Backbone bond lengths (Angstrom), bond angles and torsions (degrees), N, CA, C in turn:
res aa  C-N    CA-C-N  psi(-1)  N-CA   C-N-CA  omega(-1)  CA-C   N-CA-C  phi
1 M - - - 1.461 - - 1.522 108.30 -
2 N 1.340 116.98 128.79 1.449 121.91 -175.04 1.524 113.08 -74.27
3 D 1.325 115.41 147.97 1.453 121.53 172.49 1.520 108.94 -62.75
4 I 1.333 116.89 148.18 1.466 122.10 -177.26 1.514 112.40 -55.48
5 N 1.328 117.09 -31.79 1.460 120.43 -175.51 1.528 112.68 -68.05
6 I 1.334 117.16 -13.17 1.458 119.33 177.20 1.519 110.96 -65.33
7 F 1.333 116.79 -21.61 1.459 121.01 -177.65 1.529 112.81 -86.73
8 Y 1.334 115.79 -5.66 1.458 119.45 -177.08 1.532 110.12 -125.63
9 N 1.306 116.29 131.93 1.461 121.24 178.31 1.522 108.04 -90.77
10 E 1.337 115.64 86.43 1.461 120.86 -170.33 1.521 111.96 -128.26
11 T 1.311 114.34 162.88 1.464 120.64 172.95 1.526 108.16 -72.55
12 P 1.344 117.16 160.25 1.472 119.54 176.86 1.528 113.06 -55.86
13 T 1.330 117.24 -35.18 1.468 120.89 -179.76 1.516 110.89 -65.97
14 R 1.343 116.69 -45.23 1.458 119.87 178.88 1.532 111.28 -67.18
15 S 1.313 116.85 -37.07 1.462 120.21 177.27 1.520 111.15 -61.86
16 K 1.328 115.89 -42.10 1.472 120.64 179.05 1.524 110.38 -64.38
17 T 1.328 117.53 -41.75 1.457 121.11 178.92 1.517 111.17 -65.00
18 R 1.330 116.46 -40.95 1.478 119.93 178.95 1.521 110.48 -61.31
19 K 1.319 116.92 -43.63 1.473 119.98 178.72 1.526 111.06 -62.80
20 S 1.330 116.63 -37.11 1.464 120.87 177.09 1.522 110.50 -64.64
21 I 1.327 116.43 -42.82 1.463 120.80 178.30 1.524 110.32 -59.46
22 L 1.319 117.18 -45.94 1.461 121.03 -178.54 1.521 111.24 -66.28
23 S 1.321 117.18 -41.54 1.456 120.90 -179.99 1.530 111.13 -62.48
24 N 1.324 116.43 -45.85 1.473 120.54 -179.97 1.524 111.08 -69.81
25 S 1.316 117.11 -35.73 1.466 120.30 177.51 1.528 110.11 -62.57
26 L 1.330 116.46 -44.86 1.467 120.28 179.62 1.521 110.79 -60.31
27 E 1.315 116.67 -39.93 1.464 120.13 179.27 1.515 111.10 -60.97
28 L 1.329 116.78 -45.63 1.458 120.84 -179.47 1.526 111.70 -71.28
29 F 1.324 117.19 -44.95 1.462 120.59 -179.10 1.518 111.33 -60.00
30 T 1.322 116.30 -40.03 1.469 120.64 -177.03 1.518 111.86 -71.97
31 S 1.342 116.61 -37.05 1.466 119.68 -176.91 1.528 112.79 -81.87
32 K 1.358 117.16 -29.15 1.464 119.41 -172.60 1.516 113.78 -118.74
33 G 1.316 117.65 -14.82 1.450 121.01 -172.80 1.521 109.17 93.48
34 I 1.319 116.13 145.10 1.466 120.34 -173.36 1.517 112.29 -63.92
35 E 1.324 117.17 -44.45 1.468 121.40 -176.40 1.529 112.13 -61.09
36 S 1.337 116.11 -30.37 1.470 120.35 -173.64 1.518 113.96 -82.21
37 V 1.315 116.87 -10.21 1.474 120.94 -174.22 1.536 110.38 -98.53
38 S 1.330 115.90 132.95 1.462 120.49 178.77 1.526 110.26 -101.43
39 M 1.302 115.15 161.69 1.467 120.38 176.24 1.529 110.01 -63.02
40 A 1.330 116.90 -33.15 1.468 120.36 179.27 1.528 110.66 -64.32
41 E 1.334 117.28 -40.25 1.472 120.57 177.58 1.525 111.19 -63.47
42 I 1.320 115.46 -41.34 1.458 119.51 -179.14 1.529 110.63 -64.60
43 S 1.335 116.42 -46.33 1.461 119.79 -179.00 1.526 111.17 -63.15
44 K 1.317 117.03 -36.50 1.466 120.35 178.55 1.520 111.06 -64.07
45 L 1.338 116.92 -45.13 1.456 120.59 179.72 1.521 111.13 -64.86
46 C 1.337 115.96 -33.15 1.472 121.18 179.94 1.530 112.43 -77.57
47 G 1.330 116.28 -16.88 1.466 119.24 -178.02 1.514 112.44 78.01
48 I 1.343 117.13 27.93 1.450 121.52 177.07 1.525 108.66 -128.28
49 T 1.312 116.97 166.70 1.464 120.22 177.93 1.522 109.49 -77.42
50 T 1.335 115.08 155.86 1.465 119.40 177.12 1.535 110.05 -62.12
51 R 1.323 114.55 -36.44 1.466 118.65 178.76 1.531 110.37 -61.41
52 N 1.321 116.96 -40.14 1.455 120.30 178.80 1.534 111.17 -68.02
53 L 1.333 116.25 -37.39 1.469 120.33 177.68 1.528 109.98 -59.15
54 Y 1.318 116.72 -40.87 1.462 119.86 -179.60 1.527 112.27 -68.87
55 R 1.312 117.43 -15.51 1.470 119.39 174.07 1.524 110.41 -71.14
56 Y 1.325 115.68 -26.01 1.462 120.63 177.93 1.524 111.29 -91.12
57 Y 1.329 116.42 -39.04 1.466 121.01 -177.98 1.524 109.57 -133.74
58 S 1.309 115.20 115.07 1.461 119.94 -176.95 1.513 113.05 -70.42
59 S 1.318 116.47 -16.75 1.463 120.61 177.05 1.527 109.47 -153.41
60 K 1.321 115.46 161.26 1.455 120.82 178.45 1.517 111.17 -64.31
61 E 1.326 116.90 -32.23 1.464 121.23 -178.19 1.528 111.10 -59.49
62 F 1.327 116.55 -43.50 1.468 119.45 179.34 1.525 111.21 -69.13
63 L 1.323 117.15 -34.00 1.468 120.68 176.70 1.526 110.43 -65.29
64 V 1.312 116.65 -39.62 1.468 120.59 -179.69 1.530 111.28 -64.16
65 V 1.327 117.42 -45.91 1.472 118.15 -177.58 1.525 110.83 -68.70
66 D 1.338 118.25 -33.38 1.468 120.19 175.04 1.526 110.51 -67.99
67 S 1.320 116.84 -38.23 1.478 120.57 177.57 1.527 109.99 -62.70
68 T 1.322 116.36 -38.37 1.463 120.69 179.64 1.529 110.78 -66.23
69 Y 1.327 115.31 -43.69 1.465 118.72 175.85 1.522 110.21 -59.32
70 E 1.323 116.35 -41.82 1.473 121.74 -178.22 1.523 111.62 -62.49
71 I 1.326 117.80 -43.43 1.470 118.66 -176.98 1.521 110.80 -71.86
72 F 1.329 117.51 -33.40 1.457 119.03 174.64 1.521 110.88 -69.07
73 F 1.327 116.04 -37.88 1.467 120.58 176.15 1.518 110.33 -57.49
74 R 1.336 116.63 -45.29 1.464 120.61 179.99 1.525 111.10 -64.28
75 S 1.328 115.79 -41.81 1.469 119.64 -178.06 1.519 111.34 -66.47
76 I 1.329 115.32 -48.75 1.458 120.15 -176.79 1.514 111.82 -67.84
77 N 1.335 116.02 -33.47 1.467 120.59 -177.00 1.532 112.84 -100.32
78 T 1.334 116.00 23.48 1.457 119.32 175.20 1.527 109.18 -56.47
79 P 1.323 117.66 124.72 1.473 119.44 -178.57 1.528 111.33 -56.25
80 L 1.301 116.08 131.71 1.454 121.16 179.19 1.520 109.82 -98.57
81 D 1.312 115.40 149.61 1.449 121.09 177.53 1.532 109.55 -57.89
82 T 1.301 115.92 146.88 1.466 120.43 -177.85 1.529 112.53 -60.48
83 S 1.316 116.08 -19.37 1.473 119.88 -179.57 1.534 111.77 -86.74
84 F 1.346 117.54 -0.69 1.471 120.88 -175.37 1.529 111.72 -55.94
85 N 1.316 116.65 -44.65 1.472 120.30 -176.77 1.525 112.61 -65.27
86 Q 1.336 116.58 -20.39 1.457 119.70 179.07 1.530 112.69 -86.49
87 L 1.327 116.88 -9.15 1.457 119.89 -179.23 1.526 110.75 -73.27
88 T 1.325 115.56 156.24 1.461 119.59 173.31 1.532 108.55 -68.30
89 G 1.320 116.31 164.66 1.464 120.25 -179.28 1.510 112.78 -58.42
90 I 1.333 117.03 -41.51 1.474 120.07 -177.97 1.520 111.02 -66.98
91 K 1.327 116.92 -35.86 1.472 120.10 178.53 1.520 111.15 -72.83
92 Q 1.334 117.34 -34.88 1.464 120.04 175.00 1.533 109.43 -63.05
93 L 1.314 116.16 -41.59 1.456 120.65 -179.58 1.533 110.80 -62.02
94 K 1.313 115.85 -38.92 1.466 120.17 178.38 1.533 110.96 -62.04
95 V 1.328 116.85 -44.10 1.477 120.45 178.24 1.525 110.15 -61.88
96 L 1.319 117.24 -44.79 1.451 121.16 -178.12 1.519 112.11 -64.42
97 M 1.308 116.85 -37.22 1.465 119.98 -179.11 1.531 110.58 -67.98
98 F 1.319 117.25 -39.03 1.463 119.69 176.26 1.530 110.40 -67.13
99 N 1.320 116.97 -37.50 1.467 119.62 177.55 1.517 111.51 -63.79
100 L 1.334 117.47 -36.69 1.451 121.46 -177.84 1.521 112.30 -62.79
101 I 1.320 117.46 -32.78 1.462 119.44 179.06 1.530 111.36 -100.16
102 H 1.326 115.63 6.99 1.464 120.73 178.49 1.511 111.89 55.54
103 L 1.286 115.32 36.98 1.463 121.08 174.06 1.517 106.63 -121.94
104 N 1.343 116.75 115.56 1.456 116.44 172.94 1.512 108.18 -102.48
105 Q 1.289 116.18 173.33 1.460 119.40 -169.58 1.534 114.22 -81.93
106 T 1.323 116.63 3.81 1.465 118.83 177.31 1.523 112.54 -119.39
107 K 1.364 117.86 -13.93 1.456 121.42 178.16 1.536 108.05 -121.77
108 E 1.318 115.62 83.36 1.455 120.99 -171.34 1.522 113.51 -73.13
109 D 1.344 117.80 -12.55 1.460 119.75 -176.08 1.526 111.89 -100.66
110 E 1.308 118.97 11.82 1.456 121.69 -175.71 1.523 110.38 -87.69
111 I 1.348 116.00 93.98 1.453 119.92 -177.81 1.530 111.43 -126.04
112 A 1.333 116.54 17.76 1.465 119.60 -178.79 1.521 111.63 -57.61
113 F 1.313 117.48 -41.66 1.456 121.99 -179.24 1.520 110.80 -59.10
114 T 1.319 116.77 -47.48 1.451 119.81 -177.86 1.525 111.44 -66.34
115 K 1.335 117.78 -36.02 1.460 120.45 177.09 1.516 110.86 -63.38
116 Y 1.328 116.09 -43.20 1.455 118.51 -179.69 1.521 111.23 -63.15
117 I 1.333 117.09 -42.54 1.457 120.82 -179.22 1.535 110.36 -60.12
118 M 1.326 117.58 -38.72 1.458 120.18 177.80 1.517 110.26 -62.25
119 Y 1.343 116.35 -48.48 1.465 119.73 179.81 1.527 111.04 -60.48
120 F 1.325 116.03 -40.52 1.467 119.58 -178.16 1.524 111.09 -67.52
121 D 1.324 117.69 -42.59 1.460 120.40 179.66 1.520 110.94 -57.92
122 I 1.325 116.00 -40.39 1.473 120.20 178.81 1.521 109.76 -68.07
123 Y 1.331 116.31 -43.75 1.462 120.99 -176.50 1.525 112.27 -66.11
124 I 1.318 117.11 -46.66 1.465 120.17 -174.96 1.530 111.15 -66.60
125 S 1.327 116.15 -27.52 1.467 119.45 179.47 1.526 112.17 -71.49
126 T 1.334 117.43 -16.16 1.467 120.49 179.43 1.538 111.87 -87.48
127 L 1.316 117.11 -12.95 1.458 120.19 -178.01 1.541 110.89 -81.26
128 S 1.300 115.25 145.77 1.454 120.04 173.52 1.519 109.47 -64.12
129 K 1.320 116.52 141.53 1.460 120.51 179.19 1.537 111.52 -65.01
130 D 1.328 116.15 -14.05 1.461 120.47 177.46 1.524 112.82 -95.68
131 H 1.334 115.95 -2.06 1.464 118.85 -179.26 1.532 109.24 -66.54
132 P 1.335 117.93 133.84 1.474 120.09 -178.88 1.523 113.90 -55.97
133 A 1.336 117.44 -34.20 1.464 119.96 178.91 1.511 111.22 -69.46
134 F 1.334 117.47 -38.80 1.468 121.58 177.22 1.527 109.49 -63.76
135 I 1.317 116.32 -43.72 1.463 121.02 179.63 1.523 110.23 -64.66
136 K 1.336 117.26 -41.35 1.461 121.04 179.52 1.523 110.74 -60.14
137 Y 1.340 116.13 -43.39 1.457 119.49 -178.42 1.533 111.69 -69.22
138 T 1.325 116.77 -48.85 1.472 119.89 -173.52 1.533 112.99 -74.55
139 K 1.337 116.19 -33.90 1.467 119.32 -175.48 1.536 113.49 -93.12
140 E 1.348 116.27 -28.75 1.459 119.21 -174.80 1.518 113.25 -109.01
141 Y 1.332 116.75 -50.38 1.461 120.75 -174.97 1.527 113.85 -81.49
142 L 1.332 116.74 -48.51 1.462 120.08 -173.82 1.533 113.15 -58.33
143 P 1.330 119.94 -43.06 1.473 118.77 177.12 1.522 112.77 -59.19
144 L 1.333 117.68 -37.29 1.462 121.32 178.94 1.530 110.97 -68.17
145 I 1.336 115.90 -40.76 1.470 120.28 179.60 1.528 109.92 -63.64
146 E 1.327 115.65 -48.60 1.468 119.69 -177.65 1.517 111.20 -66.19
147 S 1.319 117.54 -37.83 1.462 121.22 178.84 1.515 110.95 -64.50
148 S 1.332 117.30 -41.99 1.467 121.10 -179.12 1.515 111.38 -66.59
149 K 1.345 116.85 -44.00 1.459 120.14 177.63 1.519 109.73 -62.04
150 S 1.326 115.29 -45.42 1.449 120.53 -176.32 1.522 111.87 -63.09
151 T 1.333 117.12 -41.67 1.462 120.83 -178.71 1.524 111.48 -59.38
152 S 1.323 117.41 -45.49 1.465 122.06 -178.90 1.524 111.01 -62.87
153 I 1.332 116.03 -47.27 1.456 120.24 -178.93 1.526 111.12 -66.25
154 K 1.321 115.98 -43.78 1.465 118.92 179.93 1.532 111.82 -62.22
155 N 1.329 116.93 -39.15 1.474 119.77 178.56 1.525 110.96 -62.67
156 A 1.344 116.80 -40.20 1.472 120.10 177.87 1.529 110.47 -65.64
157 L 1.325 115.91 -41.67 1.469 119.87 178.86 1.523 110.75 -62.83
158 K 1.332 116.40 -43.09 1.467 120.20 178.72 1.523 111.45 -62.02
159 K 1.338 115.71 -43.20 1.451 118.80 179.50 1.523 110.29 -64.61
160 G 1.343 115.89 -40.55 1.460 119.69 179.68 1.513 113.31 -62.80
161 I 1.315 116.26 -37.03 1.475 120.06 176.51 1.523 109.36 -65.81
162 A 1.339 115.83 -42.12 1.477 120.12 -178.46 1.517 111.77 -66.42
163 D 1.348 117.89 -40.25 1.471 119.18 -177.33 1.530 112.27 -94.22
164 R 1.338 115.90 4.40 1.473 123.65 175.59 1.518 113.94 66.93
165 S 1.345 116.88 21.95 1.469 118.93 174.75 1.523 110.74 -89.87
166 I 1.340 117.57 -12.46 1.459 123.49 177.58 1.522 108.71 -122.09
167 L 1.337 115.06 126.75 1.462 120.38 -171.61 1.524 112.14 -101.92
168 I 1.319 116.00 59.64 1.459 120.35 173.02 1.524 107.64 -128.35
169 H 1.323 115.94 171.26 1.454 120.05 179.92 1.534 110.76 -97.25
170 E 1.297 116.61 156.29 1.469 122.43 -178.51 1.525 112.07 -53.70
171 E 1.326 117.02 -40.83 1.458 120.37 -177.16 1.525 112.96 -72.29
172 E 1.346 117.22 -7.01 1.475 120.61 179.24 1.523 112.70 -97.80
173 I 1.331 118.10 1.10 1.465 121.41 -175.64 1.527 112.41 -58.06
174 T 1.316 116.65 -49.31 1.473 119.57 -179.23 1.520 111.46 -61.49
175 L 1.319 117.18 -40.22 1.457 121.63 178.57 1.519 110.83 -61.40
176 Y 1.327 116.95 -47.38 1.460 120.09 -177.91 1.524 112.47 -73.02
177 D 1.316 117.02 -30.02 1.454 120.18 173.65 1.524 110.59 -59.00
178 T 1.329 116.18 -46.89 1.469 121.25 178.28 1.523 110.83 -64.77
179 Y 1.313 116.25 -43.58 1.471 121.42 -179.41 1.532 111.68 -60.66
180 I 1.314 116.89 -44.60 1.474 121.10 -178.63 1.529 110.29 -65.31
181 T 1.326 117.24 -47.80 1.465 120.74 -178.46 1.524 110.88 -62.07
182 Q 1.328 117.09 -45.67 1.460 119.74 179.88 1.529 111.88 -65.10
183 S 1.311 117.30 -36.64 1.463 121.30 178.36 1.511 111.33 -63.99
184 I 1.337 116.20 -43.43 1.451 120.26 179.93 1.513 111.93 -65.14
185 F 1.334 116.81 -42.92 1.462 118.26 -178.88 1.523 112.25 -74.95
186 S 1.316 117.91 -25.01 1.458 120.20 170.52 1.526 109.62 -66.20
187 L 1.322 116.01 -40.11 1.466 120.92 176.52 1.520 110.71 -62.98
188 I 1.329 116.84 -41.57 1.457 121.13 179.01 1.527 110.13 -58.79
189 M 1.322 117.18 -43.84 1.449 119.69 -179.26 1.515 111.78 -64.69
190 R 1.317 118.31 -37.00 1.468 120.36 177.96 1.521 110.65 -66.67
191 I 1.339 116.38 -38.80 1.470 119.94 175.91 1.524 109.78 -61.09
192 N 1.332 116.02 -43.92 1.453 120.60 -178.53 1.519 112.58 -63.68
193 I 1.332 116.26 -40.17 1.461 120.04 179.49 1.521 110.20 -61.98
194 K 1.328 116.68 -44.22 1.448 120.35 178.54 1.527 111.11 -62.85
195 E 1.338 115.69 -41.47 1.457 120.16 178.70 1.531 110.46 -62.38
196 Y 1.332 115.75 -43.91 1.460 121.42 -179.63 1.523 111.04 -63.13
197 E 1.326 116.92 -36.77 1.462 121.31 -178.92 1.523 112.11 -88.23
198 N 1.344 115.64 7.79 1.474 121.93 178.74 1.519 112.98 59.63
199 E 1.313 115.64 32.24 1.461 119.70 174.09 1.524 108.65 -91.04
200 S 1.309 115.55 154.35 1.457 119.44 179.05 1.526 110.46 -72.30
201 I 1.316 115.14 147.07 1.456 121.04 179.25 1.527 108.09 -111.77
202 N 1.313 116.31 122.34 1.446 121.26 -179.80 1.528 109.40 -96.14
203 P 1.332 117.99 105.82 1.471 119.97 -178.33 1.518 113.23 -56.77
204 K 1.336 117.67 -28.54 1.460 120.06 -179.19 1.528 111.06 -61.99
205 L 1.341 116.58 -32.72 1.456 119.79 178.46 1.528 110.76 -70.85
206 I 1.327 115.92 -33.25 1.469 120.14 176.82 1.513 109.18 -66.14
207 Y 1.330 116.25 -46.28 1.463 119.71 179.52 1.527 110.28 -61.42
208 K 1.342 116.59 -39.37 1.456 120.61 -178.83 1.518 110.84 -63.26
209 H 1.319 116.56 -40.00 1.464 120.86 179.00 1.532 110.14 -59.60
210 I 1.317 116.48 -44.18 1.454 120.69 179.27 1.522 110.56 -66.54
211 E 1.324 117.35 -40.29 1.456 121.94 -179.88 1.535 110.71 -61.81
212 I 1.334 116.49 -38.33 1.470 119.95 179.25 1.526 110.28 -61.51
213 I 1.326 115.81 -44.00 1.481 119.61 178.48 1.528 110.20 -62.61
214 L 1.329 116.16 -46.20 1.455 120.48 -177.77 1.527 111.38 -64.71
215 N 1.322 116.07 -41.16 1.459 119.83 179.63 1.527 111.78 -65.28
216 H 1.321 116.17 -30.87 1.460 120.10 176.63 1.538 111.02 -68.66
217 L 1.329 115.48 -33.79 1.460 120.59 -175.09 1.525 114.24 -85.63
218 G 1.339 115.83 -36.12 1.471 117.43 -167.41 1.492 115.73 -131.10
219 V 1.337 113.49 -173.17 1.457 120.89 -175.81 1.520 113.01 -108.75
220 N 1.333 117.11 -19.53 1.465 119.03 -177.86 1.533 109.98 -163.26
221 N 1.351 115.71 111.53 1.453 118.78 178.37 1.517 112.10 -122.76
222 E 1.335 117.43 17.94 1.462 120.84 179.90 1.526 110.79 -67.46
């Protein structure tokens, strides 16, 4: 999945500023919710004028969809341990599934990614389907996001079939790729609902959900 700056023909200085804008926007959107954050707040956190911010983003809607692309880029391109390629297919799949929900096995309270996705799902549903930002996200960004996620999962499934750690057939790869992604994002929404209702989140239940999927697919994911 390409870095966001691939979509803009900019100088290194402007590229660096754009990344700063997206990083600070994500921080505010995740902590306060997208609707509650103004362009003035974002520019202040970035250390630039609001007028300068609008030189990068003509509207908040375009900033939001770029921020969404950025957070998926970070999630999908999370650096993997150098030993990842030596893992069996089922173990690779386990790593990828934890990366998708931005929960690793040593930082059980890391749910910023899932919170942002909840806010974005609510926000994007309020936009007109004819809005240029909505079209940009659904027609340009979303296919790239889904393709990148799918490629990683499919490669793990293929490896698992080859090394016999995953007990499915080659022709079922696309089906299971869809099933895994939908299961993970369904889990994300349940986490978000609990967070929104101020209920406690038990990471062990999240891990168990992933283990159930893995145990259905393979023979050994320890």
